OpenMM code with the backbone's topology and positions (N, CA, C; nanometers):
from openmm import Vec3, app, unit

residues = "MET LEU LYS PRO THR PHE VAL ALA LEU ASP SER GLY LEU LYS LEU PHE ASP LEU ALA ALA LEU VAL LEU ALA PHE PRO LEU ALA VAL GLY ALA TYR GLU ALA VAL ALA GLU ARG PRO TRP LEU PRO PRO LEU ARG SER LEU TRP LEU GLY LEU VAL VAL ALA VAL ALA LEU TRP THR ALA ALA ALA TRP PHE HIS ARG LEU TYR ASP SER LEU THR ASP ARG SER PRO VAL ARG GLU ALA LEU LYS PRO VAL ARG THR LEU VAL THR VAL ALA VAL LEU LEU VAL ALA LEU ALA PHE ALA THR LYS GLN GLN PHE LEU SER ARG LEU LEU LEU GLY LEU TYR PHE GLY SER ALA LEU SER LEU LEU VAL CYS GLY ARG LEU LEU TRP ARG GLY LEU ALA GLN ALA LEU SER ARG GLY ALA SER ALA ARG ARG TYR ALA VAL VAL GLY THR GLY ALA MET ALA ARG GLU VAL VAL GLU THR VAL ASP ALA HIS PRO GLU TRP GLY LEU ARG PHE ALA GLY PHE ILE ARG PRO ASP GLY GLU".split()
positions = [
    Vec3(8.5146, 9.7824, 10.8536),
    Vec3(8.5958, 9.6758, 10.9087),
    Vec3(8.6790, 9.6121, 10.7967),
    Vec3(8.8055, 9.5946, 10.8207),
    Vec3(8.8923, 9.5342, 10.7209),
    Vec3(8.8789, 9.3830, 10.7243),
    Vec3(8.8793, 9.3250, 10.6066),
    Vec3(8.8729, 9.1800, 10.5989),
    Vec3(9.0090, 9.1222, 10.6352),
    Vec3(9.0106, 9.0008, 10.6913),
    Vec3(9.1390, 8.9388, 10.7299),
    Vec3(9.2367, 8.9270, 10.6135),
    Vec3(9.1865, 8.9088, 10.4918),
    Vec3(9.2749, 8.8972, 10.3760),
    Vec3(9.3561, 9.0245, 10.3567),
    Vec3(9.2902, 9.1400, 10.3700),
    Vec3(9.3607, 9.2658, 10.3472),
    Vec3(9.4481, 9.3044, 10.4652),
    Vec3(9.4117, 9.2630, 10.5846),
    Vec3(9.4992, 9.2840, 10.7000),
    Vec3(9.6269, 9.2029, 10.6800),
    Vec3(9.6120, 9.0794, 10.6322),
    Vec3(9.7288, 8.9955, 10.6049),
    Vec3(9.8136, 9.0549, 10.4925),
    Vec3(9.7502, 9.1087, 10.3885),
    Vec3(9.8252, 9.1719, 10.2796),
    Vec3(9.9027, 9.2936, 10.3294),
    Vec3(9.8391, 9.3739, 10.4134),
    Vec3(9.9043, 9.4930, 10.4673),
    Vec3(10.0251, 9.4544, 10.5527),
    Vec3(10.0075, 9.3569, 10.6393),
    Vec3(10.1188, 9.3109, 10.7233),
    Vec3(10.2281, 9.2475, 10.6378),
    Vec3(10.1870, 9.1704, 10.5378),
    Vec3(10.2844, 9.1074, 10.4494),
    Vec3(10.3652, 9.2086, 10.3702),
    Vec3(10.3020, 9.3183, 10.3303),
    Vec3(10.3735, 9.4224, 10.2571),
    Vec3(10.4805, 9.4865, 10.3450),
    Vec3(10.4480, 9.5119, 10.4691),
    Vec3(10.5468, 9.5704, 10.5602),
    Vec3(10.6646, 9.4757, 10.5799),
    Vec3(10.6362, 9.3473, 10.5978),
    Vec3(10.7439, 9.2491, 10.6132),
    Vec3(10.8246, 9.2352, 10.4847),
    Vec3(10.7569, 9.2396, 10.3702),
    Vec3(10.8282, 9.2305, 10.2426),
    Vec3(10.9225, 9.3490, 10.2252),
    Vec3(10.8766, 9.4681, 10.2598),
    Vec3(10.9621, 9.5865, 10.2478),
    Vec3(11.0875, 9.5726, 10.3347),
    Vec3(11.0699, 9.5256, 10.4565),
    Vec3(11.1863, 9.5062, 10.5446),
    Vec3(11.2788, 9.3977, 10.4889),
    Vec3(11.2196, 9.2897, 10.4369),
    Vec3(11.3008, 9.1832, 10.3773),
    Vec3(11.3760, 9.2349, 10.2545),
    Vec3(11.3133, 9.3212, 10.1758),
    Vec3(11.3802, 9.3775, 10.0582),
    Vec3(11.5001, 9.4620, 10.0997),
    Vec3(11.4853, 9.5382, 10.2082),
    Vec3(11.5978, 9.6186, 10.2568),
    Vec3(11.7137, 9.5300, 10.3017),
    Vec3(11.6819, 9.4196, 10.3662),
    Vec3(11.7869, 9.3286, 10.4141),
    Vec3(11.8482, 9.2515, 10.2970),
    Vec3(11.7655, 9.2036, 10.2048),
    Vec3(11.8152, 9.1276, 10.0904),
    Vec3(11.9007, 9.2137, 9.9968),
    Vec3(11.8752, 9.3422, 9.9931),
    Vec3(11.9539, 9.4306, 9.9070),
    Vec3(12.1005, 9.4357, 9.9502),
    Vec3(12.1267, 9.4104, 10.0781),
    Vec3(12.2644, 9.4182, 10.1276),
    Vec3(12.3549, 9.3104, 10.0671),
    Vec3(12.3199, 9.1806, 10.0755),
    Vec3(12.4090, 9.0823, 10.0117),
    Vec3(12.4157, 9.0989, 9.8595),
    Vec3(12.3069, 9.1461, 9.7979),
    Vec3(12.3114, 9.1728, 9.6541),
    Vec3(12.4124, 9.2835, 9.6236),
    Vec3(12.4121, 9.3874, 9.7049),
    Vec3(12.5049, 9.4988, 9.6836),
    Vec3(12.6496, 9.4558, 9.7082),
    Vec3(12.6727, 9.3743, 9.8113),
    Vec3(12.8089, 9.3264, 9.8390),
    Vec3(12.8582, 9.2402, 9.7235),
    Vec3(12.7728, 9.1515, 9.6727),
    Vec3(12.8118, 9.0681, 9.5593),
    Vec3(12.8409, 9.1506, 9.4351),
    Vec3(12.7568, 9.2494, 9.4075),
    Vec3(12.7795, 9.3363, 9.2919),
    Vec3(12.9063, 9.4195, 9.3111),
    Vec3(12.9313, 9.4644, 9.4335),
    Vec3(13.0515, 9.5435, 9.4624),
    Vec3(13.1773, 9.4610, 9.4348),
    Vec3(13.1768, 9.3378, 9.4808),
    Vec3(13.2939, 9.2527, 9.4599),
    Vec3(13.3141, 9.2202, 9.3120),
    Vec3(13.2042, 9.2153, 9.2362),
    Vec3(13.2156, 9.1861, 9.0924),
    Vec3(13.2580, 9.3080, 9.0118),
    Vec3(13.2209, 9.4285, 9.0577),
    Vec3(13.2439, 9.5500, 8.9796),
    Vec3(13.3723, 9.6220, 9.0193),
    Vec3(13.4027, 9.6272, 9.1463),
    Vec3(13.5167, 9.7070, 9.1944),
    Vec3(13.6481, 9.6499, 9.1417),
    Vec3(13.7378, 9.7409, 9.1055),
    Vec3(13.8686, 9.6985, 9.0548),
    Vec3(13.9505, 9.6331, 9.1651),
    Vec3(13.9524, 9.6951, 9.2803),
    Vec3(14.0221, 9.6393, 9.3963),
    Vec3(13.9210, 9.6291, 9.5099),
    Vec3(13.8408, 9.5239, 9.5089),
    Vec3(13.7371, 9.5174, 9.6120),
    Vec3(13.7978, 9.5039, 9.7511),
    Vec3(13.7634, 9.5979, 9.8342),
    Vec3(13.8034, 9.5930, 9.9739),
    Vec3(13.6823, 9.6307, 10.0573),
    Vec3(13.6467, 9.5446, 10.1460),
    Vec3(13.5355, 9.5723, 10.2346),
    Vec3(13.5831, 9.5635, 10.3782),
    Vec3(13.5346, 9.6514, 10.4623),
    Vec3(13.5658, 9.6392, 10.6039),
    Vec3(13.4971, 9.5145, 10.6590),
    Vec3(13.5264, 9.4785, 10.7813),
    Vec3(13.4611, 9.3605, 10.8392),
    Vec3(13.3086, 9.3729, 10.8294),
    Vec3(13.2448, 9.2624, 10.7939),
    Vec3(13.1001, 9.2650, 10.7763),
    Vec3(13.0267, 9.3060, 10.9039),
    Vec3(13.0889, 9.2828, 11.0176),
    Vec3(13.0276, 9.3228, 11.1448),
    Vec3(12.9974, 9.4724, 11.1459),
    Vec3(13.0880, 9.5527, 11.0948),
    Vec3(13.0657, 9.6974, 11.0935),
    Vec3(12.9639, 9.7368, 10.9864),
    Vec3(12.9564, 9.6606, 10.8771),
    Vec3(12.8587, 9.6906, 10.7736),
    Vec3(12.7170, 9.6514, 10.8162),
    Vec3(12.7040, 9.5440, 10.8930),
    Vec3(12.5706, 9.5027, 10.9384),
    Vec3(12.5097, 9.6064, 11.0305),
    Vec3(12.5931, 9.6771, 11.1046),
    Vec3(12.5415, 9.7836, 11.1902),
    Vec3(12.4740, 9.8922, 11.1054),
    Vec3(12.5343, 9.9247, 10.9914),
    Vec3(12.4732, 10.0210, 10.9006),
    Vec3(12.3407, 9.9721, 10.8459),
    Vec3(12.3300, 9.8416, 10.8204),
    Vec3(12.2041, 9.7846, 10.7733),
    Vec3(12.0962, 9.7953, 10.8808),
    Vec3(12.1324, 9.7686, 11.0038),
    Vec3(12.0361, 9.7808, 11.1144),
    Vec3(11.9894, 9.9258, 11.1275),
    Vec3(12.0815, 10.0196, 11.1135),
    Vec3(12.0452, 10.1612, 11.1200),
    Vec3(11.9546, 10.1968, 11.0016),
    Vec3(11.9836, 10.1429, 10.8836),
    Vec3(11.9004, 10.1701, 10.7650),
    Vec3(11.7578, 10.1181, 10.7858),
    Vec3(11.7436, 10.0003, 10.8448),
    Vec3(11.6094, 9.9454, 10.8700),
    Vec3(11.5363, 10.0314, 10.9731),
    Vec3(11.6073, 10.0755, 11.0760),
    Vec3(11.5441, 10.1624, 11.1767),
    Vec3(11.5029, 10.2963, 11.1140),
    Vec3(11.5890, 10.3512, 11.0293),
    Vec3(11.5544, 10.4760, 10.9604),
    Vec3(11.4373, 10.4550, 10.8645),
    Vec3(11.4311, 10.3381, 10.8005),
    Vec3(11.3183, 10.3071, 10.7117),
    Vec3(11.1870, 10.3106, 10.7898),
    Vec3(11.1873, 10.2516, 10.9072),
    Vec3(11.0664, 10.2492, 10.9886),
    Vec3(11.0203, 10.3908, 11.0212),
    Vec3(11.1140, 10.4758, 11.0609),
    Vec3(11.0792, 10.6145, 11.0931),
    Vec3(11.0359, 10.6915, 10.9681),
    Vec3(11.1066, 10.6732, 10.8574),
    Vec3(11.0728, 10.7453, 10.7342),
    Vec3(10.9389, 10.6969, 10.6778),
    Vec3(10.9090, 10.5681, 10.6913),
    Vec3(10.7803, 10.5157, 10.6442),
    Vec3(10.6660, 10.5766, 10.7247),
    Vec3(10.6879, 10.5925, 10.8528),
    Vec3(10.5851, 10.6577, 10.9358),
    Vec3(10.5717, 10.8050, 10.8958),
    Vec3(10.6837, 10.8732, 10.8774),
    Vec3(10.6820, 11.0152, 10.8438),
    Vec3(10.6134, 11.0401, 10.7092),
    Vec3(10.6421, 10.9569, 10.6111),
    Vec3(10.5852, 10.9741, 10.4768),
    Vec3(10.4503, 10.9035, 10.4604),
    Vec3(10.4010, 10.8418, 10.5661),
    Vec3(10.2721, 10.7694, 10.5637),
    Vec3(10.2704, 10.6667, 10.4517),
    Vec3(10.3742, 10.5876, 10.4464),
    Vec3(10.3919, 10.4912, 10.3388),
    Vec3(10.2823, 10.3854, 10.3359),
    Vec3(10.2348, 10.3447, 10.4520),
    Vec3(10.1395, 10.2339, 10.4566),
    Vec3(9.9955, 10.2795, 10.4780),
    Vec3(9.9674, 10.4079, 10.4657),
    Vec3(9.8300, 10.4566, 10.4770),
    Vec3(9.7588, 10.4392, 10.3436),
    Vec3(9.6372, 10.3936, 10.3469),
    Vec3(9.5475, 10.3791, 10.2310),
    Vec3(9.6190, 10.3243, 10.1080),
    Vec3(9.6451, 10.1967, 10.1119),
    Vec3(9.7208, 10.1330, 10.0039),
    Vec3(9.6408, 10.1137, 9.8760),
    Vec3(9.5088, 10.1093, 9.8836),
    Vec3(9.4317, 10.0702, 9.7659),
    Vec3(9.3837, 10.1859, 9.6809),
    Vec3(9.3938, 10.3089, 9.7268),
    Vec3(9.3356, 10.4191, 9.6495),
    Vec3(9.4380, 10.4987, 9.5703),
    Vec3(9.5601, 10.4499, 9.5583),
    Vec3(9.6622, 10.5232, 9.4851),
    Vec3(9.6800, 10.4665, 9.3454),
    Vec3(9.7252, 10.5527, 9.2565),
    Vec3(9.7562, 10.5082, 9.1212),
    Vec3(9.8871, 10.4279, 9.1253),
    Vec3(9.9157, 10.3492, 9.0211),
    Vec3(10.0410, 10.2729, 9.0208),
    Vec3(10.1647, 10.3625, 9.0289),
    Vec3(10.1578, 10.4810, 8.9700),
    Vec3(10.2729, 10.5726, 8.9757),
    Vec3(10.2950, 10.6196, 9.1191),
    Vec3(10.1884, 10.6602, 9.1864),
    Vec3(10.2015, 10.7016, 9.3264),
    Vec3(10.2439, 10.5854, 9.4140),
    Vec3(10.1977, 10.4660, 9.3791),
    Vec3(10.2354, 10.3461, 9.4539),
    Vec3(10.3863, 10.3238, 9.4443),
    Vec3(10.4442, 10.3515, 9.3285),
    Vec3(10.5876, 10.3333, 9.3094),
    Vec3(10.6679, 10.4492, 9.3680),
    Vec3(10.6123, 10.5701, 9.3680),
    Vec3(10.6878, 10.6864, 9.4147),
    Vec3(10.6966, 10.6966, 9.5671),
    Vec3(10.5975, 10.6447, 9.6383),
    Vec3(10.6021, 10.6561, 9.7844),
    Vec3(10.7224, 10.5832, 9.8447),
    Vec3(10.7517, 10.4585, 9.8065),
    Vec3(10.8722, 10.3968, 9.8625),
    Vec3(11.0008, 10.4627, 9.8132),
    Vec3(10.9970, 10.5222, 9.6925),
    Vec3(11.1161, 10.5934, 9.6435),
    Vec3(11.1457, 10.7120, 9.7340),
    Vec3(11.0427, 10.7892, 9.7660),
    Vec3(11.0620, 10.9049, 9.8535),
    Vec3(11.1104, 10.8615, 9.9920),
    Vec3(11.0544, 10.7528, 10.0417),
    Vec3(11.0958, 10.7026, 10.1729),
    Vec3(11.2406, 10.6553, 10.1686),
    Vec3(11.2789, 10.5856, 10.0621),
    Vec3(11.4163, 10.5360, 10.0518),
    Vec3(11.5160, 10.6504, 10.0338),
    Vec3(11.4788, 10.7537, 9.9612),
    Vec3(11.5678, 10.8708, 9.9471),
    Vec3(11.5896, 10.9360, 10.0834),
    Vec3(11.4850, 10.9438, 10.1634),
    Vec3(11.4987, 10.9987, 10.2981),
    Vec3(11.5957, 10.9141, 10.3798),
    Vec3(11.5825, 10.7824, 10.3712),
    Vec3(11.6732, 10.6928, 10.4437),
    Vec3(11.8166, 10.7130, 10.3953),
    Vec3(11.8360, 10.7232, 10.2642),
    Vec3(11.9700, 10.7400, 10.2091),
    Vec3(12.0341, 10.8695, 10.2583),
    Vec3(11.9595, 10.9780, 10.2544),
    Vec3(12.0142, 11.1069, 10.2992),
    Vec3(12.0497, 11.1017, 10.4477),
    Vec3(11.9596, 11.0462, 10.5270),
    Vec3(11.9860, 11.0379, 10.6714),
    Vec3(12.1032, 10.9454, 10.7030),
    Vec3(12.1132, 10.8330, 10.6314),
    Vec3(12.2224, 10.7399, 10.6564),
    Vec3(12.3571, 10.7993, 10.6164),
    Vec3(12.3611, 10.8674, 10.5032),
    Vec3(12.4868, 10.9314, 10.4604),
    Vec3(12.5241, 11.0437, 10.5571),
    Vec3(12.4268, 11.1211, 10.6010),
    Vec3(12.4545, 11.2274, 10.6984),
    Vec3(12.5059, 11.1701, 10.8296),
    Vec3(12.4465, 11.0608, 10.8723),
    Vec3(12.4906, 10.9963, 10.9957),
    Vec3(12.6307, 10.9392, 10.9808),
    Vec3(12.6612, 10.8794, 10.8660),
    Vec3(12.7956, 10.8273, 10.8409),
    Vec3(12.8977, 10.9415, 10.8370),
    Vec3(12.8599, 11.0543, 10.7787),
    Vec3(12.9496, 11.1700, 10.7748),
    Vec3(12.9718, 11.2258, 10.9157),
    Vec3(12.8649, 11.2367, 10.9937),
    Vec3(12.8756, 11.2936, 11.1280),
    Vec3(12.9591, 11.2057, 11.2199),
    Vec3(12.9541, 11.0742, 11.1986),
    Vec3(13.0320, 10.9838, 11.2845),
    Vec3(13.1657, 10.9465, 11.2216),
    Vec3(13.2008, 11.0141, 11.1105),
    Vec3(13.3302, 10.9970, 11.0428),
    Vec3(13.3588, 10.8510, 11.0045),
    Vec3(13.2622, 10.7899, 10.9366),
    Vec3(13.2772, 10.6525, 10.8884),
    Vec3(13.3497, 10.6559, 10.7537),
    Vec3(13.4806, 10.6676, 10.7563),
    Vec3(13.5586, 10.6852, 10.6342),
    Vec3(13.5764, 10.5568, 10.5549),
    Vec3(13.5513, 10.4428, 10.6155),
    Vec3(13.5690, 10.3159, 10.5459),
    Vec3(13.4524, 10.2821, 10.4535),
    Vec3(13.3462, 10.3570, 10.4614),
    Vec3(13.2246, 10.3262, 10.3869),
    Vec3(13.2425, 10.3642, 10.2401),
    Vec3(13.2222, 10.2684, 10.1522),
    Vec3(13.2403, 10.2896, 10.0092),
    Vec3(13.1158, 10.3544, 9.9485),
    Vec3(13.1365, 10.4588, 9.8697),
    Vec3(13.0233, 10.5231, 9.8010),
    Vec3(12.9631, 10.4286, 9.6974),
    Vec3(13.0487, 10.3504, 9.6335),
    Vec3(12.9992, 10.2529, 9.5361),
    Vec3(12.9093, 10.1499, 9.6049),
    Vec3(12.9516, 10.1013, 9.7191),
    Vec3(12.8713, 10.0039, 9.7927),
    Vec3(12.7382, 10.0652, 9.8359),
    Vec3(12.7408, 10.1887, 9.8828),
    Vec3(12.6160, 10.2554, 9.9204),
    Vec3(12.5235, 10.2720, 9.7994),
    Vec3(12.5797, 10.3139, 9.6873),
    Vec3(12.4998, 10.3295, 9.5667),
    Vec3(12.4392, 10.1976, 9.5205),
    Vec3(12.5189, 10.0907, 9.5249),
    Vec3(12.4672, 9.9594, 9.4875),
    Vec3(12.3596, 9.9118, 9.5846),
    Vec3(12.3782, 9.9397, 9.7137),
    Vec3(12.2782, 9.8990, 9.8127),
    Vec3(12.1458, 9.9708, 9.7886),
    Vec3(12.1507, 10.1024, 9.7739),
    Vec3(12.0260, 10.1769, 9.7555),
    Vec3(11.9629, 10.1491, 9.6185),
    Vec3(12.0441, 10.1223, 9.5181),
    Vec3(11.9883, 10.0828, 9.3886),
    Vec3(11.9184, 9.9472, 9.3958),
    Vec3(11.9822, 9.8517, 9.4634),
    Vec3(11.9198, 9.7201, 9.4816),
    Vec3(11.7925, 9.7302, 9.5639),
    Vec3(11.7993, 9.8073, 9.6712),
    Vec3(11.6817, 9.8234, 9.7569),
    Vec3(11.5684, 9.8906, 9.6800),
    Vec3(11.6012, 9.9903, 9.6018),
    Vec3(11.4994, 10.0596, 9.5222),
    Vec3(11.4316, 9.9645, 9.4243),
    Vec3(11.5116, 9.8860, 9.3543),
    Vec3(11.4551, 9.7903, 9.2581),
    Vec3(11.3643, 9.6899, 9.3270),
    Vec3(11.4104, 9.6341, 9.4372),
    Vec3(11.3299, 9.5346, 9.5088),
    Vec3(11.2017, 9.5957, 9.5649),
    Vec3(11.2124, 9.7150, 9.6213),
    Vec3(11.0948, 9.7775, 9.6819),
    Vec3(10.9884, 9.8137, 9.5785),
    Vec3(11.0299, 9.8749, 9.4692),
    Vec3(10.9324, 9.9180, 9.3681),
    Vec3(10.8695, 9.7969, 9.2997),
    Vec3(10.9500, 9.6998, 9.2597),
    Vec3(10.8943, 9.5799, 9.1949),
    Vec3(10.8023, 9.5048, 9.2912),
    Vec3(10.8457, 9.4901, 9.4140),
    Vec3(10.7624, 9.4223, 9.5131),
    Vec3(10.6331, 9.4961, 9.5397),
    Vec3(10.6410, 9.6270, 9.5451),
    Vec3(10.5210, 9.7075, 9.5710),
    Vec3(10.4198, 9.6940, 9.4571),
    Vec3(10.4675, 9.6951, 9.3346),
    Vec3(10.3764, 9.6815, 9.2213),
    Vec3(10.3165, 9.5407, 9.2126),
    Vec3(10.3958, 9.4393, 9.2446),
    Vec3(10.3420, 9.3033, 9.2494),
    Vec3(10.2370, 9.2901, 9.3592),
    Vec3(10.2642, 9.3507, 9.4731),
    Vec3(10.1704, 9.3467, 9.5858),
    Vec3(10.0391, 9.4148, 9.5481),
    Vec3(10.0498, 9.5243, 9.4758),
    Vec3(9.9296, 9.5961, 9.4323),
    Vec3(9.8460, 9.5091, 9.3390),
    Vec3(9.9115, 9.4407, 9.2471),
    Vec3(9.8395, 9.3510, 9.1571),
    Vec3(9.7702, 9.2387, 9.2321),
    Vec3(9.8359, 9.1842, 9.3327),
    Vec3(9.7747, 9.0796, 9.4143),
    Vec3(9.6542, 9.1321, 9.4902),
    Vec3(9.6660, 9.2504, 9.5474),
    Vec3(9.5538, 9.3099, 9.6213),
    Vec3(9.4361, 9.3373, 9.5292),
    Vec3(9.4627, 9.3851, 9.4085),
    Vec3(9.3544, 9.4108, 9.3136),
    Vec3(9.2882, 9.2816, 9.2684),
    Vec3(9.3676, 9.1773, 9.2478),
    Vec3(9.3102, 9.0489, 9.2080),
    Vec3(9.2217, 8.9934, 9.3192),
    Vec3(9.2640, 9.0077, 9.4416),
    Vec3(9.1834, 8.9595, 9.5535),
    Vec3(9.0558, 9.0408, 9.5707),
    Vec3(9.0640, 9.1712, 9.5439),
    Vec3(8.9450, 9.2544, 9.5623),
    Vec3(8.8402, 9.2280, 9.4541),
    Vec3(8.8808, 9.1739, 9.3405),
    Vec3(8.7861, 9.1427, 9.2347),
    Vec3(8.7322, 9.0008, 9.2457),
    Vec3(8.8000, 8.9171, 9.3213),
    Vec3(8.7650, 8.7760, 9.3267),
    Vec3(8.6631, 8.7424, 9.4338),
    Vec3(8.6720, 8.6201, 9.4813),
    Vec3(8.5746, 8.5682, 9.5769),
    Vec3(8.5820, 8.6389, 9.7116),
    Vec3(8.6951, 8.7015, 9.7418),
    Vec3(8.7070, 8.7666, 9.8720),
    Vec3(8.6510, 8.9089, 9.8734),
    Vec3(8.5998, 8.9553, 9.7583),
    Vec3(8.5442, 9.0906, 9.7527),
    Vec3(8.4131, 9.0958, 9.8310),
    Vec3(8.3903, 9.2053, 9.8986),
    Vec3(8.2634, 9.2241, 9.9692),
    Vec3(8.1610, 9.2749, 9.8695),
    Vec3(8.0483, 9.2110, 9.8678),
    Vec3(7.9425, 9.2480, 9.7740),
    Vec3(7.8264, 9.3083, 9.8510),
    Vec3(7.7548, 9.3958, 9.7836),
    Vec3(7.6387, 9.4583, 9.8466),
    Vec3(7.5243, 9.4666, 9.7470),
    Vec3(7.4041, 9.4711, 9.8001),
    Vec3(7.2836, 9.4882, 9.7189),
    Vec3(7.2087, 9.6092, 9.7724),
    Vec3(7.1352, 9.6755, 9.6842),
    Vec3(7.0593, 9.7944, 9.7217),
    Vec3(6.9106, 9.7621, 9.7097),
    Vec3(6.8384, 9.7926, 9.8171),
    Vec3(6.6940, 9.7717, 9.8154),
    Vec3(6.6302, 9.8898, 9.7443),
    Vec3(6.5545, 9.8605, 9.6404),
    Vec3(6.4903, 9.9643, 9.5619),
    Vec3(6.5503, 9.9715, 9.4236),
    Vec3(6.4777, 10.0355, 9.3325),
    Vec3(6.5264, 10.0470, 9.1945),
    Vec3(6.5156, 10.1891, 9.1413),
    Vec3(6.4810, 10.2832, 9.2263),
    Vec3(6.4598, 10.4206, 9.1824),
    Vec3(6.5879, 10.5011, 9.1726),
    Vec3(6.5686, 10.6319, 9.1607),
    Vec3(6.6810, 10.7245, 9.1453),
    Vec3(6.7714, 10.7233, 9.2685),
    Vec3(6.7126, 10.7140, 9.3871),
    Vec3(6.7929, 10.7121, 9.5103),
    Vec3(6.8806, 10.5861, 9.5153),
    Vec3(6.8275, 10.4724, 9.4719),
    Vec3(6.9047, 10.3480, 9.4716),
    Vec3(7.0215, 10.3582, 9.3736),
    Vec3(6.9985, 10.4159, 9.2564),
    Vec3(7.1073, 10.4327, 9.1592),
    Vec3(7.2127, 10.5302, 9.2116),
    Vec3(7.1706, 10.6313, 9.2847),
    Vec3(7.2652, 10.7270, 9.3437),
    Vec3(7.3534, 10.6598, 9.4484),
    Vec3(7.2940, 10.5686, 9.5256),
    Vec3(7.3727, 10.4935, 9.6243),
    Vec3(7.4796, 10.4109, 9.5536),
    Vec3(7.4427, 10.3433, 9.4464),
    Vec3(7.5381, 10.2614, 9.3708),
    Vec3(7.6491, 10.3482, 9.3124),
    Vec3(7.6143, 10.4628, 9.2555),
    Vec3(7.7154, 10.5525, 9.1980),
    Vec3(7.8106, 10.6043, 9.3050),
    Vec3(7.7573, 10.6358, 9.4223),
    Vec3(7.8410, 10.6862, 9.5310),
    Vec3(7.9402, 10.5798, 9.5778),
    Vec3(7.8927, 10.4582, 9.5970),
    Vec3(7.9815, 10.3506, 9.6423),
    Vec3(8.0834, 10.3165, 9.5341),
    Vec3(8.0403, 10.3146, 9.4078),
    Vec3(8.1336, 10.2850, 9.2983),
    Vec3(8.2406, 10.3924, 9.2825),
    Vec3(8.2149, 10.5127, 9.3293),
    Vec3(8.3138, 10.6208, 9.3204),
    Vec3(8.4270, 10.6030, 9.4216),
    Vec3(8.4127, 10.5054, 9.5124),
    Vec3(8.5142, 10.4824, 9.6155),
    Vec3(8.5634, 10.3376, 9.6102),
    Vec3(8.6505, 10.3047, 9.5143),
    Vec3(8.6989, 10.1661, 9.5038),
    Vec3(8.7825, 10.1238, 9.6244),
    Vec3(8.8360, 10.2196, 9.6991),
    Vec3(8.9165, 10.1851, 9.8163),
    Vec3(8.8341, 10.1175, 9.9251),
    Vec3(8.7010, 10.1266, 9.9163),
    Vec3(8.6141, 10.0605, 10.0138),
    Vec3(8.6097, 9.9104, 9.9904),
    Vec3(8.6457, 9.8655, 9.8714),
    Vec3(8.6484, 9.7228, 9.8416),
    Vec3(8.5119, 9.6594, 9.8247),
    Vec3(8.4117, 9.7373, 9.7866),
    Vec3(8.2761, 9.6864, 9.7702),
    Vec3(8.2435, 9.6669, 9.6225),
    Vec3(8.1733, 9.5568, 9.5922),
    Vec3(8.1303, 9.5289, 9.4547),
    Vec3(7.9786, 9.5181, 9.4536),
    Vec3(7.9185, 9.5824, 9.3571),
    Vec3(7.7745, 9.5857, 9.3480),
    Vec3(7.7219, 9.4513, 9.2999),
    Vec3(7.6275, 9.3925, 9.3744),
    Vec3(7.5696, 9.2636, 9.3388),
    Vec3(7.4391, 9.2782, 9.2626),
    Vec3(7.3611, 9.3819, 9.2934),
    Vec3(7.2356, 9.4016, 9.2225),
    Vec3(7.1338, 9.4773, 9.3054),
    Vec3(7.0183, 9.5006, 9.2438),
    Vec3(6.9078, 9.5684, 9.3122),
    Vec3(6.8100, 9.4643, 9.3672),
    Vec3(6.7490, 9.4966, 9.4762),
    Vec3(6.6418, 9.4144, 9.5322),
    Vec3(6.5132, 9.4941, 9.5195),
    Vec3(6.4195, 9.4396, 9.4475),
    Vec3(6.2927, 9.5101, 9.4281),
    Vec3(6.2082, 9.4971, 9.5545),
    Vec3(6.1497, 9.6075, 9.5987),
    Vec3(6.0708, 9.6037, 9.7234),
    Vec3(5.9489, 9.5152, 9.7151),
    Vec3(5.8936, 9.4922, 9.5943),
    Vec3(5.7735, 9.4103, 9.5841),
    Vec3(5.8058, 9.2602, 9.5836),
    Vec3(5.9313, 9.2264, 9.5897),
    Vec3(5.9717, 9.0865, 9.5999),
    Vec3(5.9870, 9.0145, 9.4670),
    Vec3(5.9688, 9.0803, 9.3580),
    Vec3(5.9818, 9.0153, 9.2271),
    Vec3(6.1167, 9.0372, 9.1661),
] * unit.nanometer
topology = app.Topology()
chain = topology.addChain("A")
for resn in residues:
    res = topology.addResidue(resn, chain)
    for name in ("N", "CA", "C"):
        topology.addAtom(name, app.Element.getBySymbol(name[0]), res)
């Protein structure tokens, strides 16, 4: 059974990822206007439609790549690479969709700035989220367990549970059967 803290962290991570995708858009527009020699943007109404499509594609790509499965048992490198792979899938699909629908007004620079901003926000946010989850799993919200007995079987139980940190269990100690 998942503790409410980790259910909240999991839900918060999904919302943070969506917020990062949305926040990357105004960052990219601002950077585009600062960098482009002759900044020209089509009406924002048409650009927001692309953002909505990107968020919908993110949802599908996250499901396809199993982005939110087993968040606690991955290394930091794998934690950072999973959203990268998902975002690359979104980028390829969005560019293909723009090409198929002949969206000629779409700036490659703006797309590059958007996906670069989104990548930075997603990876940094994901690593911060991982640190928060690890801090919570070590603190007062960690589930603790005790093993009855002190023999070889009891030590084997502790070693087995310790081999699976994704379970979120911390060893509290042995309980001697004689009560001492």
